[in-house]
TIRO-839412 format. One record per residue: residue number from 0; residue in three letters; chain; x, y, z of N, C-alpha, C in turn. Coordinates in steps of 0.05 Angstrom, whole numbers. Example, Ala and Ser with C-alpha at 12.3 -4.5 7.8 and 13.67 -1.06 7.14 Angstrom:
2
{rec 0 Ala A {264 -114 156} {246 -90 156} {264 -66 156}},
{rec 1 Ser A {257 -45 142} {273 -21 143} {258 1 157}},
***
This chain:
343
{rec 0 Met A {-127 600 181} {-115 579 191} {-89 568 170}},
{rec 1 Asn A {-74 547 187} {-54 537 169} {-65 519 158}},
{rec 2 Val A {-64 506 132} {-74 477 120} {-52 462 106}},
{rec 3 Cys A {-46 440 107} {-23 423 100} {-48 401 81}},
{rec 4 Phe A {-38 399 56} {-43 390 29} {-33 362 35}},
{rec 5 Leu A {-36 337 36} {-23 316 37} {-23 303 12}},
{rec 6 Met A {-14 302 -6} {-24 287 -38} {-4 287 -46}},
{rec 7 Tyr A {-7 285 -90} {16 277 -102} {25 307 -112}},
{rec 8 Pro A {57 300 -122} {73 315 -123} {52 337 -137}},
{rec 9 Trp A {54 362 -140} {64 393 -150} {59 383 -181}},
{rec 10 Glu A {84 381 -186} {86 377 -216} {67 362 -232}},
{rec 11 Glu A {51 347 -212} {36 316 -232} {8 338 -232}},
{rec 12 Ile A {3 356 -230} {-21 376 -227} {-31 371 -258}},
{rec 13 Asp A {-51 368 -260} {-66 387 -286} {-81 413 -281}},
{rec 14 Pro A {-67 427 -287} {-86 455 -274} {-110 461 -286}},
{rec 15 Glu A {-119 456 -304} {-140 456 -316} {-168 451 -302}},
{rec 16 Asn A {-153 419 -292} {-173 398 -292} {-173 389 -258}},
{rec 17 Asp A {-156 405 -243} {-148 389 -216} {-166 400 -191}},
{rec 18 Thr A {-177 375 -183} {-196 390 -156} {-177 399 -136}},
{rec 19 Ser A {-153 380 -127} {-141 399 -104} {-121 421 -108}},
{rec 20 Leu A {-116 431 -133} {-113 456 -145} {-136 476 -139}},
{rec 21 Thr A {-159 475 -149} {-190 494 -137} {-183 490 -110}},
{rec 22 Leu A {-180 471 -97} {-177 478 -62} {-156 491 -59}},
{rec 23 Ile A {-133 486 -63} {-113 498 -54} {-114 522 -66}},
{rec 24 His A {-116 526 -94} {-126 563 -95} {-146 577 -80}},
{rec 25 Glu A {-167 559 -67} {-185 571 -60} {-175 583 -25}},
{rec 26 Cys A {-162 559 -9} {-148 569 18} {-119 595 11}},
{rec 27 Ala A {-103 595 2} {-92 617 -18} {-104 641 -9}},
{rec 28 Lys A {-130 650 -31} {-139 665 -41} {-156 676 -22}},
{rec 29 Arg A {-169 659 8} {-166 675 30} {-157 680 56}},
{rec 30 Gly A {-120 672 51} {-105 689 59} {-97 661 90}},
{rec 31 His A {-106 634 78} {-90 614 101} {-66 612 92}},
{rec 32 Gly A {-48 601 110} {-24 594 98} {-23 562 85}},
{rec 33 Val A {-3 554 69} {-21 532 56} {5 521 47}},
{rec 34 Ala A {11 493 58} {36 477 50} {26 448 43}},
{rec 35 Leu A {48 442 24} {39 415 15} {58 404 5}},
{rec 36 Ala A {59 376 18} {75 348 24} {60 326 18}},
{rec 37 Thr A {75 305 7} {70 277 -7} {76 256 14}},
{rec 38 Pro A {62 229 12} {68 210 34} {93 209 34}},
{rec 39 Tyr A {109 204 17} {142 205 15} {160 224 38}},
{rec 40 Asn A {147 255 44} {161 267 60} {148 269 85}},
{rec 41 Leu A {140 248 95} {135 248 124} {157 230 133}},
{rec 42 Thr A {159 248 168} {190 236 171} {179 237 208}},
{rec 43 Ile A {186 219 222} {193 224 257} {219 241 265}},
{rec 44 Arg A {217 256 281} {245 272 292} {234 270 322}},
{rec 45 Asp A {251 255 345} {249 264 375} {218 261 373}},
{rec 46 Ser A {197 235 369} {180 223 372} {158 245 360}},
{rec 47 Val A {163 261 339} {142 271 335} {144 278 303}},
{rec 48 Thr A {123 283 299} {114 276 270} {119 294 247}},
{rec 49 Tyr A {133 301 235} {141 320 222} {136 320 181}},
{rec 50 Ser A {137 339 162} {139 329 136} {160 352 121}},
{rec 51 Phe A {172 352 112} {184 356 93} {168 373 66}},
{rec 52 Cys A {166 408 79} {137 415 72} {148 437 42}},
{rec 53 Lys A {123 452 17} {131 464 -4} {119 490 6}},
{rec 54 Val A {119 505 29} {102 522 34} {98 549 21}},
{rec 55 Ile A {74 553 9} {65 578 -6} {79 605 1}},
{rec 56 Asn A {94 615 -13} {103 646 -8} {74 662 -10}},
{rec 57 Arg A {62 674 16} {44 688 4} {45 717 -13}},
{rec 58 Thr A {23 718 -31} {21 753 -45} {0 763 -42}},
{rec 59 Glu A {4 792 -51} {-16 804 -40} {-35 795 -65}},
{rec 60 Lys A {-27 786 -89} {-56 780 -110} {-52 758 -115}},
{rec 61 Ile A {-75 746 -115} {-71 705 -127} {-88 715 -153}},
{rec 62 Ser A {-72 697 -167} {-85 705 -193} {-108 679 -201}},
{rec 63 Ser A {-132 680 -209} {-155 674 -214} {-162 657 -240}},
{rec 64 Ser A {-138 652 -250} {-134 638 -267} {-116 613 -264}},
{rec 65 Met A {-132 588 -253} {-108 568 -246} {-88 560 -254}},
{rec 66 Lys A {-81 555 -276} {-65 554 -305} {-40 583 -299}},
{rec 67 Ser A {-47 601 -285} {-30 622 -284} {-26 614 -251}},
{rec 68 Phe A {-43 607 -234} {-34 609 -205} {-16 577 -206}},
{rec 69 His A {-12 561 -218} {-2 536 -215} {22 540 -224}},
{rec 70 Ala A {27 560 -254} {58 559 -261} {74 581 -245}},
{rec 71 Lys A {51 600 -237} {67 622 -213} {78 624 -191}},
{rec 72 Thr A {68 605 -176} {65 600 -144} {93 591 -141}},
{rec 73 Ser A {105 604 -120} {138 598 -115} {128 588 -74}},
{rec 74 Phe A {148 572 -79} {142 559 -48} {171 570 -37}},
{rec 75 Arg A {170 567 -3} {190 555 7} {197 523 15}},
{rec 76 Asp A {217 509 23} {218 492 32} {226 499 62}},
{rec 77 Glu A {202 476 79} {197 477 114} {208 445 120}},
{rec 78 Met A {208 446 138} {209 416 157} {183 431 180}},
{rec 79 Leu A {157 418 174} {141 428 196} {133 405 212}},
{rec 80 Pro A {118 407 235} {105 390 249} {74 389 243}},
{rec 81 Leu A {65 361 227} {40 356 226} {19 371 250}},
{rec 82 Ala A {22 369 277} {7 379 294} {3 410 298}},
{rec 83 Gly A {23 424 281} {19 443 285} {4 465 266}},
{rec 84 Phe A {-10 451 249} {-27 450 225} {-58 452 241}},
{rec 85 Asp A {-74 467 242} {-101 468 239} {-121 450 227}},
{rec 86 Val A {-106 444 196} {-128 426 183} {-110 403 165}},
{rec 87 Ile A {-97 384 159} {-92 366 133} {-103 361 122}},
{rec 88 Ile A {-113 363 85} {-135 358 80} {-113 333 56}},
{rec 89 Leu A {-131 308 64} {-116 287 49} {-119 290 17}},
{rec 90 Arg A {-103 290 -5} {-110 276 -32} {-94 262 -43}},
{rec 91 Ser A {-87 239 -29} {-70 224 -45} {-78 210 -57}},
{rec 92 Asn A {-73 194 -80} {-83 179 -101} {-87 151 -90}},
{rec 93 Pro A {-104 133 -104} {-95 107 -84} {-82 98 -99}},
{rec 94 Pro A {-62 68 -91} {-66 47 -81} {-68 59 -54}},
{rec 95 Leu A {-81 50 -33} {-85 66 3} {-48 55 8}},
{rec 96 Asp A {-36 86 18} {-12 77 34} {-16 71 72}},
{rec 97 Met A {-16 52 77} {-18 42 94} {1 59 117}},
{rec 98 Ile A {25 68 110} {48 80 123} {42 108 132}},
{rec 99 Met A {29 119 114} {21 140 111} {-2 148 135}},
{rec 100 Leu A {-18 126 133} {-40 129 161} {-29 127 182}},
{rec 101 Asn A {-5 111 180} {8 109 218} {21 131 220}},
{rec 102 Phe A {31 137 204} {41 168 211} {24 192 225}},
{rec 103 Leu A {-6 188 203} {-23 210 211} {-45 200 232}},
{rec 104 Asp A {-32 175 242} {-51 170 270} {-32 180 299}},
{rec 105 Ser A {-9 186 291} {1 209 317} {-7 224 315}},
{rec 106 Val A {-27 250 303} {-39 275 305} {-64 279 299}},
{rec 107 Lys A {-76 249 293} {-104 256 284} {-122 269 314}},
{rec 108 Asp A {-118 265 335} {-124 288 350} {-122 308 357}},
{rec 109 Asp A {-98 318 351} {-96 350 348} {-93 366 328}},
{rec 110 Val A {-94 357 306} {-111 367 274} {-144 351 264}},
{rec 111 Phe A {-147 368 255} {-174 359 233} {-156 349 207}},
{rec 112 Ile A {-172 332 201} {-162 316 172} {-181 309 155}},
{rec 113 Met A {-189 310 142} {-210 316 113} {-196 294 93}},
{rec 114 Asn A {-199 266 95} {-224 255 99} {-211 239 134}},
{rec 115 Asp A {-224 234 141} {-209 209 168} {-201 195 168}},
{rec 116 Ile A {-173 185 175} {-161 169 166} {-175 142 169}},
{rec 117 Asp A {-192 138 206} {-208 110 208} {-225 112 189}},
{rec 118 Gly A {-234 126 180} {-269 124 158} {-243 113 137}},
{rec 119 Ile A {-220 126 119} {-211 116 101} {-203 86 102}},
{rec 120 Arg A {-194 78 127} {-185 49 129} {-212 31 122}},
{rec 121 Arg A {-225 52 131} {-259 32 132} {-264 38 103}},
{rec 122 Ala A {-269 55 91} {-271 57 61} {-256 53 41}},
{rec 123 Asn A {-236 40 35} {-215 29 14} {-244 31 -4}},
{rec 124 Asn A {-235 48 -28} {-257 53 -53} {-275 40 -57}},
{rec 125 Lys A {-269 12 -74} {-282 4 -84} {-301 -27 -58}},
{rec 126 Leu A {-289 -24 -41} {-294 -49 -12} {-316 -28 -1}},
{rec 127 Tyr A {-322 -10 1} {-337 4 24} {-366 6 13}},
{rec 128 Thr A {-376 -8 -15} {-407 -6 -16} {-412 -36 7}},
{rec 129 Ala A {-393 -53 5} {-406 -75 24} {-417 -69 47}},
{rec 130 Ala A {-400 -44 53} {-415 -28 92} {-447 -23 88}},
{rec 131 Phe A {-455 -19 59} {-481 -15 72} {-497 -35 62}},
{rec 132 Asp A {-530 -25 80} {-543 -48 82} {-565 -58 54}},
{rec 133 Asp A {-554 -66 37} {-567 -74 7} {-565 -98 7}},
{rec 134 Leu A {-574 -115 21} {-573 -149 13} {-592 -159 -13}},
{rec 135 Glu A {-614 -142 -9} {-626 -139 -43} {-612 -124 -65}},
{rec 136 Thr A {-600 -113 -71} {-590 -100 -88} {-611 -81 -94}},
{rec 137 His A {-614 -73 -81} {-629 -48 -94} {-616 -21 -97}},
{rec 138 Phe A {-592 -21 -90} {-582 5 -101} {-549 -3 -102}},
{rec 139 Ile A {-539 -24 -99} {-515 -34 -105} {-517 -61 -121}},
{rec 140 Pro A {-502 -59 -142} {-505 -82 -157} {-484 -103 -140}},
{rec 141 Lys A {-495 -138 -156} {-486 -157 -141} {-444 -150 -142}},
{rec 142 Thr A {-433 -157 -123} {-398 -147 -130} {-394 -177 -113}},
{rec 143 His A {-368 -182 -126} {-348 -206 -115} {-319 -195 -110}},
{rec 144 Val A {-306 -189 -87} {-280 -185 -89} {-262 -214 -81}},
{rec 145 Thr A {-246 -217 -92} {-231 -243 -90} {-195 -246 -107}},
{rec 146 Lys A {-181 -264 -87} {-163 -268 -103} {-168 -304 -123}},
{rec 147 Asn A {-192 -320 -121} {-192 -333 -122} {-209 -342 -151}},
{rec 148 Lys A {-188 -351 -171} {-195 -353 -197} {-217 -373 -204}},
{rec 149 Glu A {-226 -396 -191} {-242 -411 -191} {-266 -394 -192}},
{rec 150 Tyr A {-257 -384 -162} {-296 -374 -156} {-299 -353 -169}},
{rec 151 Leu A {-287 -337 -179} {-288 -324 -203} {-301 -328 -234}},
{rec 152 Ile A {-287 -356 -236} {-307 -364 -268} {-330 -378 -256}},
{rec 153 Lys A {-324 -383 -229} {-361 -401 -226} {-378 -382 -232}},
{rec 154 Met A {-374 -362 -214} {-392 -335 -217} {-390 -328 -246}},
{rec 155 Ile A {-381 -318 -258} {-388 -313 -283} {-406 -329 -295}},
{rec 156 Lys A {-402 -360 -297} {-419 -375 -307} {-446 -376 -299}},
{rec 157 Glu A {-451 -372 -271} {-476 -369 -261} {-481 -342 -262}},
{rec 158 Ala A {-478 -331 -268} {-489 -300 -272} {-515 -304 -287}},
{rec 159 Ser A {-534 -293 -282} {-567 -290 -295} {-546 -265 -331}},
{rec 160 Asn A {-538 -247 -321} {-532 -230 -342} {-512 -240 -364}},
{rec 161 Asp A {-505 -229 -387} {-489 -243 -407} {-461 -224 -397}},
{rec 162 Lys A {-461 -205 -382} {-441 -182 -384} {-432 -177 -347}},
{rec 163 Met A {-414 -184 -345} {-397 -175 -319} {-378 -148 -321}},
{rec 164 Ile A {-368 -135 -300} {-348 -111 -304} {-320 -129 -284}},
{rec 165 Leu A {-306 -126 -295} {-276 -133 -281} {-261 -110 -267}},
{rec 166 Lys A {-243 -115 -252} {-226 -86 -249} {-213 -98 -227}},
{rec 167 Pro A {-193 -76 -222} {-166 -91 -199} {-178 -65 -184}},
{rec 168 Leu A {-167 -82 -157} {-182 -72 -130} {-169 -36 -128}},
{rec 169 Asn A {-139 -41 -131} {-128 -7 -114} {-133 2 -150}},
{rec 170 Gly A {-144 1 -172} {-146 18 -196} {-161 43 -192}},
{rec 171 Phe A {-155 60 -207} {-171 90 -200} {-160 102 -221}},
{rec 172 Gly A {-183 127 -239} {-190 137 -254} {-195 119 -275}},
{rec 173 Gly A {-209 97 -285} {-214 71 -295} {-197 58 -309}},
{rec 174 Ser A {-174 55 -297} {-147 39 -300} {-162 10 -293}},
{rec 175 Gly A {-154 -8 -322} {-160 -34 -308} {-187 -52 -321}},
{rec 176 Val A {-201 -30 -320} {-231 -28 -321} {-230 -47 -347}},
{rec 177 Ile A {-252 -71 -352} {-255 -81 -381} {-281 -94 -374}},
{rec 178 Leu A {-293 -96 -397} {-319 -118 -397} {-316 -147 -404}},
{rec 179 Ile A {-327 -159 -398} {-321 -195 -388} {-357 -200 -419}},
{rec 180 Glu A {-358 -210 -422} {-380 -226 -435} {-381 -254 -440}},
{rec 181 Lys A {-397 -274 -433} {-397 -293 -432} {-395 -320 -457}},
{rec 182 Gly A {-396 -291 -477} {-396 -303 -504} {-358 -306 -506}},
{rec 183 Ala A {-346 -299 -498} {-322 -292 -497} {-303 -301 -475}},
{rec 184 Met A {-306 -321 -463} {-293 -341 -438} {-263 -350 -445}},
{rec 185 Ser A {-257 -350 -468} {-236 -363 -473} {-209 -357 -466}},
{rec 186 Ser A {-213 -331 -459} {-189 -311 -446} {-188 -308 -423}},
{rec 187 Phe A {-223 -309 -415} {-211 -297 -379} {-187 -304 -362}},
{rec 188 Arg A {-188 -344 -366} {-167 -337 -346} {-148 -330 -347}},
{rec 189 Ser A {-134 -330 -374} {-108 -308 -377} {-109 -283 -362}},
{rec 190 Leu A {-133 -275 -366} {-130 -241 -360} {-131 -247 -327}},
{rec 191 Leu A {-153 -273 -310} {-143 -272 -287} {-111 -268 -281}},
{rec 192 Asp A {-104 -295 -298} {-68 -290 -291} {-51 -258 -284}},
{rec 193 Phe A {-63 -249 -302} {-50 -228 -317} {-52 -208 -286}},
{rec 194 Tyr A {-87 -200 -277} {-94 -185 -265} {-86 -194 -224}},
{rec 195 Ile A {-90 -220 -228} {-70 -231 -200} {-51 -237 -202}},
{rec 196 Asp A {-45 -246 -210} {-13 -256 -196} {11 -236 -206}},
{rec 197 Asn A {32 -236 -191} {62 -216 -185} {74 -237 -194}},
{rec 198 Lys A {100 -226 -200} {121 -240 -208} {142 -248 -183}},
{rec 199 Asp A {134 -235 -161} {142 -236 -137} {133 -257 -127}},
{rec 200 Gly A {109 -276 -136} {91 -295 -125} {74 -280 -99}},
{rec 201 Ser A {70 -251 -93} {48 -245 -83} {20 -250 -108}},
{rec 202 Ser A {1 -231 -98} {-24 -230 -108} {-46 -203 -111}},
{rec 203 Asn A {-57 -206 -129} {-82 -169 -116} {-100 -188 -124}},
{rec 204 Tyr A {-120 -167 -98} {-152 -172 -112} {-170 -162 -139}},
{rec 205 Val A {-178 -173 -135} {-198 -167 -162} {-219 -160 -156}},
{rec 206 Ile A {-246 -148 -174} {-266 -137 -163} {-286 -151 -193}},
{rec 207 Leu A {-300 -162 -185} {-319 -182 -211} {-353 -169 -200}},
{rec 208 Gln A {-363 -162 -222} {-390 -138 -213} {-411 -141 -236}},
{rec 209 Asp A {-440 -141 -227} {-456 -149 -247} {-453 -119 -271}},
{rec 210 Tyr A {-458 -131 -295} {-456 -97 -304} {-486 -87 -310}},
{rec 211 Ile A {-489 -69 -306} {-516 -57 -305} {-523 -41 -333}},
{rec 212 Glu A {-549 -42 -334} {-557 -30 -361} {-563 -7 -358}},
{rec 213 Gly A {-550 12 -385} {-552 30 -383} {-510 41 -381}},
{rec 214 Ala A {-504 21 -376} {-468 39 -369} {-465 38 -394}},
{rec 215 Asp A {-472 37 -415} {-459 43 -446} {-468 81 -456}},
{rec 216 Gln A {-492 87 -428} {-484 112 -434} {-480 125 -412}},
{rec 217 Gly A {-461 121 -402} {-438 125 -381} {-456 133 -349}},
{rec 218 Asp A {-432 143 -337} {-440 141 -312} {-450 174 -297}},
{rec 219 Val A {-453 172 -279} {-463 197 -251} {-439 201 -230}},
{rec 220 Arg A {-428 228 -235} {-406 238 -203} {-416 249 -187}},
{rec 221 Ile A {-419 248 -164} {-442 259 -154} {-425 267 -130}},
{rec 222 Leu A {-419 291 -122} {-396 297 -100} {-414 313 -71}},
{rec 223 Leu A {-417 291 -51} {-426 289 -29} {-413 312 -4}},
{rec 224 Leu A {-419 334 4} {-403 341 24} {-430 345 45}},
{rec 225 Asn A {-402 343 80} {-414 329 93} {-448 306 96}},
{rec 226 Gly A {-441 292 78} {-468 268 74} {-489 290 50}},
{rec 227 Lys A {-490 305 42} {-508 322 23} {-492 334 -3}},
{rec 228 Pro A {-495 328 -30} {-501 329 -56} {-491 349 -55}},
{rec 229 Ile A {-465 360 -68} {-461 391 -78} {-464 399 -104}},
{rec 230 Gly A {-458 386 -116} {-454 374 -152} {-456 354 -158}},
{rec 231 Ala A {-465 347 -184} {-467 324 -199} {-453 336 -230}},
{rec 232 Met A {-444 307 -251} {-447 310 -269} {-446 283 -284}},
{rec 233 Arg A {-451 281 -304} {-454 260 -318} {-437 253 -337}},
{rec 234 Arg A {-418 234 -347} {-390 220 -361} {-407 209 -389}},
{rec 235 Ile A {-394 216 -405} {-401 204 -435} {-381 187 -439}},
{rec 236 Pro A {-380 159 -432} {-352 144 -455} {-341 149 -478}},
{rec 237 Gly A {-317 152 -483} {-308 152 -511} {-313 138 -531}},
{rec 238 Glu A {-314 148 -553} {-326 123 -577} {-320 101 -577}},
{rec 239 Asp A {-289 100 -575} {-272 65 -580} {-265 58 -554}},
{rec 240 Asp A {-293 59 -521} {-281 58 -497} {-308 51 -483}},
{rec 241 His A {-313 35 -468} {-337 28 -451} {-330 41 -425}},
{rec 242 Arg A {-313 56 -419} {-304 67 -393} {-314 102 -401}},
{rec 243 Ser A {-327 120 -377} {-333 143 -379} {-319 152 -363}},
{rec 244 Asn A {-293 150 -349} {-277 168 -336} {-268 188 -359}},
{rec 245 Val A {-260 211 -342} {-249 238 -364} {-233 226 -376}},
{rec 246 Thr A {-214 217 -361} {-180 218 -361} {-179 184 -379}},
{rec 247 Ala A {-205 171 -382} {-205 152 -404} {-213 163 -429}},
{rec 248 Gly A {-211 186 -431} {-220 195 -448} {-254 197 -455}},
{rec 249 Gly A {-265 204 -430} {-296 212 -428} {-312 239 -430}},
{rec 250 Ser A {-333 249 -441} {-333 271 -431} {-362 276 -411}},
{rec 251 Val A {-352 304 -404} {-381 319 -391} {-401 331 -395}},
{rec 252 Val A {-414 328 -390} {-446 334 -388} {-464 354 -366}},
{rec 253 Lys A {-474 359 -373} {-499 372 -336} {-512 353 -331}},
{rec 254 His A {-523 343 -308} {-538 322 -290} {-555 337 -274}},
{rec 255 Ser A {-573 332 -281} {-594 335 -248} {-597 310 -236}},
{rec 256 Leu A {-595 319 -208} {-604 277 -193} {-631 277 -204}},
{rec 257 Thr A {-635 246 -197} {-664 237 -201} {-670 242 -174}},
{rec 258 Lys A {-705 219 -187} {-713 219 -150} {-702 193 -140}},
{rec 259 Thr A {-679 175 -160} {-677 151 -145} {-643 163 -127}},
{rec 260 Glu A {-628 172 -147} {-603 189 -137} {-607 203 -109}},
{rec 261 Lys A {-620 222 -110} {-629 234 -82} {-630 213 -62}},
{rec 262 Glu A {-648 192 -68} {-657 172 -51} {-625 165 -33}},
{rec 263 Leu A {-619 151 -55} {-586 135 -53} {-572 150 -35}},
{rec 264 Cys A {-565 190 -40} {-557 200 -22} {-562 205 -1}},
{rec 265 Arg A {-593 205 12} {-601 200 32} {-592 176 41}},
{rec 266 Lys A {-588 146 31} {-591 128 47} {-558 121 55}},
{rec 267 Ile A {-539 128 38} {-510 135 50} {-497 150 63}},
{rec 268 Gly A {-510 185 64} {-499 203 75} {-498 196 99}},
{rec 269 Pro A {-507 192 122} {-505 190 145} {-483 169 160}},
{rec 270 Lys A {-487 151 144} {-467 136 151} {-432 146 141}},
{rec 271 Leu A {-431 162 121} {-410 174 105} {-396 197 134}},
{rec 272 Val A {-418 211 143} {-418 230 161} {-399 223 183}},
{rec 273 Lys A {-415 194 196} {-402 179 223} {-380 180 211}},
{rec 274 Asp A {-367 169 189} {-343 152 188} {-325 175 188}},
{rec 275 Gly A {-331 194 189} {-315 218 177} {-303 229 147}},
{rec 276 Leu A {-327 214 137} {-313 219 102} {-338 244 92}},
{rec 277 Tyr A {-325 264 102} {-345 289 97} {-344 298 59}},
{rec 278 Phe A {-316 294 43} {-324 300 26} {-313 280 4}},
{rec 279 Val A {-334 265 -12} {-336 240 -26} {-335 250 -54}},
{rec 280 Gly A {-331 231 -73} {-348 226 -96} {-357 197 -102}},
{rec 281 Ile A {-386 193 -117} {-392 176 -116} {-399 165 -142}},
{rec 282 Asp A {-395 150 -156} {-409 143 -184} {-423 121 -190}},
{rec 283 Val A {-447 134 -200} {-477 119 -196} {-476 113 -231}},
{rec 284 Ile A {-496 90 -234} {-505 86 -261} {-530 73 -261}},
{rec 285 Asn A {-551 83 -271} {-573 74 -267} {-586 73 -244}},
{rec 286 Gly A {-582 87 -223} {-592 92 -197} {-575 80 -177}},
{rec 287 Met A {-553 65 -191} {-542 35 -171} {-510 50 -166}},
{rec 288 Leu A {-503 44 -146} {-480 61 -128} {-460 35 -133}},
{rec 289 Val A {-433 48 -152} {-415 36 -167} {-388 33 -148}},
{rec 290 Glu A {-392 62 -144} {-363 71 -126} {-366 100 -110}},
{rec 291 Val A {-347 87 -91} {-351 114 -59} {-316 126 -65}},
{rec 292 Asn A {-309 141 -71} {-281 156 -79} {-281 173 -53}},
{rec 293 Val A {-265 161 -31} {-258 175 -13} {-228 190 -8}},
{rec 294 Met A {-207 181 -24} {-182 190 -22} {-182 215 -39}},
{rec 295 Ser A {-184 220 -59} {-183 243 -75} {-204 252 -98}},
{rec 296 Pro A {-227 248 -78} {-254 258 -107} {-247 273 -120}},
{rec 297 Gly A {-250 276 -149} {-252 292 -163} {-278 294 -177}},
{rec 298 Gly A {-282 322 -194} {-292 324 -203} {-307 359 -207}},
{rec 299 Ile A {-292 367 -181} {-298 400 -175} {-304 424 -204}},
{rec 300 Thr A {-269 420 -212} {-267 436 -244} {-289 428 -264}},
{rec 301 Tyr A {-297 406 -266} {-317 402 -286} {-347 417 -283}},
{rec 302 Ile A {-357 401 -264} {-382 414 -252} {-387 439 -250}},
{rec 303 Asn A {-351 463 -240} {-357 492 -238} {-359 503 -275}},
{rec 304 Lys A {-343 488 -285} {-343 501 -316} {-376 495 -324}},
{rec 305 Lys A {-390 474 -319} {-413 464 -329} {-431 482 -319}},
{rec 306 Tyr A {-443 486 -295} {-459 505 -283} {-449 533 -271}},
{rec 307 Lys A {-420 540 -279} {-411 570 -269} {-412 569 -241}},
{rec 308 Val A {-410 553 -223} {-406 558 -189} {-374 547 -196}},
{rec 309 Arg A {-372 551 -157} {-353 550 -145} {-357 531 -125}},
{rec 310 Leu A {-361 499 -135} {-365 479 -105} {-338 486 -91}},
{rec 311 Gln A {-316 496 -91} {-289 497 -68} {-299 510 -53}},
{rec 312 Glu A {-310 537 -56} {-325 557 -28} {-334 537 -12}},
{rec 313 Lys A {-352 522 -23} {-365 510 -1} {-355 489 20}},
{rec 314 Val A {-328 467 -3} {-306 450 12} {-299 470 36}},
{rec 315 Val A {-283 491 28} {-275 507 42} {-293 518 68}},
{rec 316 Asp A {-310 531 59} {-331 541 86} {-326 522 101}},
{rec 317 Phe A {-340 500 95} {-338 472 114} {-315 471 129}},
{rec 318 Ile A {-293 471 115} {-263 465 142} {-262 482 153}},
{rec 319 Glu A {-271 515 156} {-267 530 166} {-286 528 188}},
{rec 320 Asp A {-312 508 188} {-329 511 201} {-315 492 222}},
{rec 321 Lys A {-300 466 214} {-302 455 224} {-270 460 246}},
{rec 322 Val A {-256 473 236} {-233 486 255} {-242 503 275}},
{rec 323 Val A {-252 530 273} {-269 536 288} {-283 521 315}},
{rec 324 Gln A {-292 504 304} {-312 479 324} {-295 470 343}},
{rec 325 Arg A {-268 461 334} {-249 455 344} {-236 471 365}},
{rec 326 Val A {-229 491 356} {-213 507 367} {-238 515 393}},
{rec 327 Asn A {-261 526 390} {-276 527 418} {-276 511 438}},
{rec 328 Arg A {-278 489 419} {-287 472 440} {-260 460 463}},
{rec 329 Phe A {-217 464 445} {-208 470 460} {-212 488 481}},
{rec 330 Asp A {-218 521 475} {-218 529 490} {-237 540 505}},
{rec 331 Arg A {-265 524 513} {-280 519 532} {-272 495 552}},
{rec 332 Lys A {-250 482 547} {-242 460 566} {-216 471 580}},
{rec 333 Ala A {-206 490 569} {-177 505 578} {-191 521 600}},
{rec 334 Lys A {-218 541 588} {-226 548 609} {-246 529 639}},
{rec 335 Leu A {-256 500 630} {-264 496 652} {-246 483 664}},
{rec 336 Arg A {-219 471 653} {-201 463 667} {-183 485 696}},
{rec 337 Lys A {-189 507 681} {-175 530 699} {-198 536 719}},
{rec 338 Thr A {-218 522 722} {-236 534 741} {-242 511 749}},
{rec 339 Val A {-228 492 748} {-219 465 771} {-197 471 786}},
{rec 340 Asp A {-163 477 772} {-147 488 787} {-146 506 798}},
{rec 341 Asp A {-167 521 793} {-170 545 814} {-174 544 838}},
{rec 342 Ala A {-200 518 841} {-219 516 861} {-205 505 885}},
***
């Protein structure tokens, strides 16, 4: 099969820890055609959506070392129609690029896209938790998303907890996440000015969320494939940072899913599949769902190292099955159409 990874530039990949690279490597190792593109590369020619791609040159032997694979892989530049690929694997970092999705709208009926672009529209990483039915906040902490500063100040004052978490809606990798305490409210308004107001007069949404007890001990990243967990790890904050993201200095340890975490996965899994969100990373603290990462969920490399597994094999197996199913449906339709035409 021919695969296009629509993602961040090759030069920005961390070869030792990048989930996208493990998926690219697995596809190349299996002999699939692999092309890489960034949202910036998308274009339309004669009403057909193309991309300027970096196509991996096929070699007889693929290095088992990710670092060596990243360093030695060679490319050729091609302008290719996206509808000609069997699958597009979307691995673009937040914030969500709506223009990119508009380009992909033109090929979504021709190519299997993971994750589904309509699902991604609905599942903007930090707002998607509101789509789950949990009015009693059994597994989702109380969350407020707004640009209204007075409302945010009011919510903090009325909160039963002394602590809350403030973060930008479009952040990722732990960027911009800060801990707010009622006893230190004097600088809160200036923080809101910084987070919400832009120099051009526009404004940003922010998230204010209940602090979950036990957050200082880290969070759990769970990777779900087709609505079911395939791996998990606990991320521990660094000494001088409350964030547990590895990119923010956190560390990783093994983690076995608790009964509560398994139940959480059972609750949200069917909706993820219904929305075409087949490969997802969720962040959980003390059994509470904090975030759903659908654009470029990471963690495969860390889980692989801790458990001596190769989760990328499960992901690519799933993609291959999806492509075969699509091909079989098209073949069946063609045969049935011929029967009607010949009648």
